[in-house]
N, C-alpha and C positions, 0 to 999 in steps of 0.2 A: 504493500500500500504506500502511495506517495505521501509526502508531508502535506500537500494541499488537500488530498482526500481525507487524511486524518484530521486536519484542522476543521474541514467542513463537517465531519461527523461530530466532533466535539461541540461545535456551534449548535448543530441541530439538537444535541442532547441537552445542553445547558441554557439555550436561548429562552425557553419558557420561564425558567426560574429567574434568570437575570432580568427579564422584561417585567416580571411581576413586581420585583422589589424596586425597580426604577420607577414604574408607574405609581406604585404606592408612595414612594418618597416625594415625587414631584407633585402629586395630587393631594397630598395631606392637607395643605393649607389653601388649596385652590377654591374649595367650596366653603362658604361661611354658613354653618348650621345655625338655626334659631337658638338663642341663648337659653340657659336654664335660669330659673328663678328660685330664690328662697332655700338656702342650704339649711338642713337640720343639724348636720355635724360634718366635721372634717377628720378623717382618720389618717394619722401619720404612721409610717412604717418604713421598712427597708426591704428593697427588692433588688436582687442581683447586685448587692453591695452599694446600692444607691438609695438615698432618702427620697421617698415618694409620699404623696398625699392623695387621698381619695375622698371626694366630696359626696356626701349623702344628701341628695336633693329631696325637698319636701314633696311627698306624694299626697294628693288630696284624699281626704277621708271618704269612706263609703257612706252614702246616704240612700235612703229608700223613699221614693215618691210615687205618684200615680201619673200616667201619661194621658193623652187625649182619648185613648181607647178605653180608659178605666183600668188598665193593667198596672199592677204593682211592679216597679222596676228599680234596679239598683245600679250604682256606678261600678261596683265590682264586676258586674256582668259585661262591662264595656272595656275591661282591661285587654290590651292588644289592639284597640282601635284608637284613632286620633279623634279627639272631641273638640268641636267648635261650639262654644256656649255664649248665650246672651241672656239678659235679664229684661223683662218687659211686663206689661199688663194690658189686657185686652181693651180697657176703656181709655187708654192713653191717647190724647188728642194730638200729640206732637211727634216725637222721634220714633216711637215704637212701630207704627205702620211702615215707615221707611226702613227701619232695621229688619223687620220681617221680610219685606220685599227683597232686600239685599241678601238676606240669608237664603231666600228662595232662589235667587240668582246663583248662589254657590251650590245649592242642591242640584239645580238643573245642569250646572257645569260638570257634574260628575257622571252625566249620562255616558254610557259606553258607546264607543264609536262603531259598533257593529249594527247590523240592520234591525236588531231587536229593540234598540234604544232603551233597554232596561237600565236601571240604576245599579251601579256597582257599589254595593253596601258593605263590602268586605273590610274596609279600612277606615272609614270616616263616619262619625255619628254626630248629628246636630242636636243640641239641647237648648231649649228656651225655657227658662225658669220664670214663672210668674212671681212678681213681687207684691201682688195683691191677691193672695190665695183665698181670702174670704169671699170675694166676688167671682174669682176665676175658678169655677168648679170644673169638673171633668167635662160636663155638658157644654159649658161656655168655651172651654179650650177646643173641644171638638168642632164647634161651629166656626170658631176663629181659624182653626187649621184648615178646614174645608174651604173657607173663603179665600185663603191665600195659597191654596194648592200644595199644602204640606204633605209629603209622603211619609207615613208613619213608620215605614221600614227603616228610614235613615234619619228621621227627625222626630224627636219627642218633645212635646210641650208639656211641662211638668208642673204639678201643683201638689200641695201638702201642707204640713205645719209651717207657719210663717217663721218660727224660730229656726227650724231645720234649714230652710232656704237662706235666711239671712246669715246664719252662722257659716254656712258654706261660702256665701259670697264674700263675707268680710274676713273670715278666719282661714279659709282654705285657698281660695283664688285671690285673696287680698285686694279686692277692688278698692277698698278704702285707701290703700297705698298708691294705687295707680291713677285713681281719678278722685282725689280727695275733695275737690271743689264740687263735684257732681254727685257724690255718694253721701247720703244721709243714713245713719244707722237706723233711723226710724222709718225711712222710706227710700229704698234704693232706686235711683233713676239715672242710668248711665247709658252712653252709646258705645261703650267698649265691648268688643268681642274678645273672648278668651280662648286660646288654643292650649289644649292639654294633650301631652303625648301618650304613647302606648303604655307607658308605665305609670301614668297618672301624675306626671310632673308638668307644671305650668311652663309653657315655652313661648308665650307671646300675648301681647295685648294690641288690638287694632281698632282704629276708629271705624265703626260700622257704617258711618255716613260718608266716608271718604273713599272715592274710587281707587286712588293710588294705594291706600292702605289695604283695601280688599284684594287688589292684585298681588300685593306682597303676601297677604295671608294665603292666597291660593298657591303661590310659589312655595311657601314654607310648609304647607300641607304635603306637597310632593316630596320635599326634602325629608320630612319626618317619616313619611311612608317608607322611604328607602334607607333610613338611618339604621345602622347595625349596632348592636350592643358591643362596646369595646372589650367586654370580657368574653365574648363569644369568638371563636376562631373564624377567620375568613374562609368561606366555602371554597374559594379559588385555591388558597394555600392548602386547605385540607385535601383537595384533589391532587395537588402536586405532591404533598407528603405521602398520600396513599399509594403513589406509584414509584416511591423511592426504591423498592426492591427491583423494579424494572431498570431504573437508572443504574443501580449498582451492577446488575447482571450485564447490562450493555457495556459498562466501563470495563468489567473483567473480561468480557468477550473481546473488546477492542484491544486491550493490553495483550491478551494471549495471541490474538491474530497478528499483532505487530511483532511480538516476540518471535513467533514461528516464522513469519515471512522475512524477518531481518536476520535470522540465524545464518551464519555462513555455512554454505554447503560443504560437506566433507570431501576432501580431495581423494580421487580414486587411487588405490594402491597399484603400483606397477610391479610386475614380477621381474 
């Protein structure tokens, strides 16, 4: 085997591995993911001889409410989905109808691109929490949802105990910190949309009346959908690692082949 052929074979063997690490290194900072909010704790430790820290981000607590269909639902059942939430009331004469229309636009933007035009409900759930649960009964929410074309498969309008809803808004998604001038602990009225990731961590606040903010929200939903847990191994790397025995066998075969073909032939003995 010539040196050029040997070099080409080595490149063919190691190129996938080299390419993976090059792409991983270059793209590490190329995409800016939505930030995390509200750390519960920071754990310090040593890994591979280096001091490292791991932030434990606040996960919103589980609550149970009733949706516009009268079903009892919980946030824990939505783990693994991205949540887009707002706070409204059906008798609102100002911002709430526009907020609902804009949420409807996001709902419709999730239509699948195939001929069925069905909604892909596998990764996003919309939640609208009423801040006036005394008047916003299940029946009232059902009428409101029907009027605005809400799809109950991907969008729940929720009612329940006022304390449960207000504690969630103020203590779990921290609306009081993000919209202090517009949020009253006695009556929440805000135009903020809140995005919560698949683990229940708040990842963004967006002005539900601003088209640029809504475009940014749609982009961030896509990024969060594709986000991988840093503690989980890369599937690409896992595939490469899984075929290491093949790499080793090929390398050994190449070495043996080169050794055999490069051995000097024995000179014939003359009588």
